[in-house]
C-alpha positions, 0 to 999 in steps of 0.5 A: 587465575582467569576464572577468579576474575570472573563476574557472576555468570549470567547470560548476556543480553543480545542488545548489549553485544552490538559492538561485537556483532558490528565488528564481525559483520564488517567481514561476514553476515551472521544469521540470527540462529548462529548469533543466538547460539554463539552469544549464549556461550559468552561471558563478560569479564571486567579485569582490574588494571595491571592484572595478569589474567593469563600466566606463563605456563598456564593453558589458554582456555579463552578467546576474548573480544575487548570491549574496552581497555588495553592488553599487553602480550609479553614474555616475563623474566626474573628481572622485570626490566628484561621482560619482552613486550611483543604486542598490545591489543585494544578495543574491538580486537580479539585477544588470546594466547592463541597458540596455547589455545589451539594446542591446549598446551602451556603458554610461552607468554602472559596477558596483562590488562594495562587498564581496567579492561572489559572482555567478552570470552568464550571457552575452548570447549564452547568454541568447539560446540560453536564450530560444530553448530554454526559458521561464526566459529570459523570467523572468530578463529580466523580473526584471532589467528590473523591478529596474532600473526600480524602482531608478530610479523609487523614487529619482526619486520620493523625490527629488521627494517627500521631504525629505533626512531623510525619504529617509535614514530611509526608506532605512535602514528598508528596508535597515538593512544599508546602515549596515554595508557602504556608505560614507556618501559613497555613501549621501549621493549616493544620496539626493541630498545632500552628505556634510556634510548627511548628517552633520548629519542623522545627528547630529540623529537 
């Protein structure tokens, strides 16, 4: 499904990638040679609002950097009201079903663009070439793995240690933009309560 959303394949001009380069160079310097090779493998894609761009049981073939937009990571259910939202990814973050990407096995969850979302993507095979040829591939892999680990760890700790109201307040203190772009039913799933319980919390506050 992902490939059907691709824009016509074009080499991306280096000057249009300063957002990604700036994000990476906050952590490590990137040589011009490595940067040129890496960017030659990227594709920019624009994903329409509400589009699922990785489906359950599909094999993840991309790591993507979000230039703009919001992505939801969730486990679908037959009853949409019982879907489990366990993460959101935002502008200047990497997103992937990374466990599926690493093992090239079917994904246990889905990725959905909650807003129109622009991403820069690299395929599994191209990233292996980047690993073999440059230092930047290791940085991309590390950042993606860290991002998904923190999503999982933060949610688990919050569910164990905080009340529902505390989880709600913490979420919006850290990510106030959620109020504007993410439906409350996804927020309630993320913090582990029903939509009705979240509505009562919002009324109290």
